[in-house]
C-alpha angles and dihedrals in degrees: 000000000000120000117242115255091248090058092048094051093049095046101036103037092246097313104141097225135054119236112279092014113146121204143158120264117181090210144359088249090057091053091048092048090051091052093047091047090057089067095214104196114260091346126154124197122215126186126202137164122239118225094184101033113084133179109256093220100052106009092232120139117271128229115228120213116194122196112196146148122232127213128186115231095182140320096307105020127083127182119207121198111200110220100175141354123207130188120204131190109206092195097052095031089228125139133184135187102226099178 
């Protein structure tokens, strides 16, 4: 059973998916738009491809999407606080929030 949106926003700090939730995303751009639409306070989004991580269903490489906040600790130090990690398979159109 899906959690109501009011529960998600209270538990997950505005992140639109619960940890370990799998869902369909027609494209990476759609997933990114959904995350930006959530307006997670001070969040940044970073996308990277995974050479070693493969989707168990089709063995194709996964795309990682990191949602984090960044804080400066001085001139040369930056602290990143990871809020969520998604994995997306462009071939199967499946996404999962894994953290």
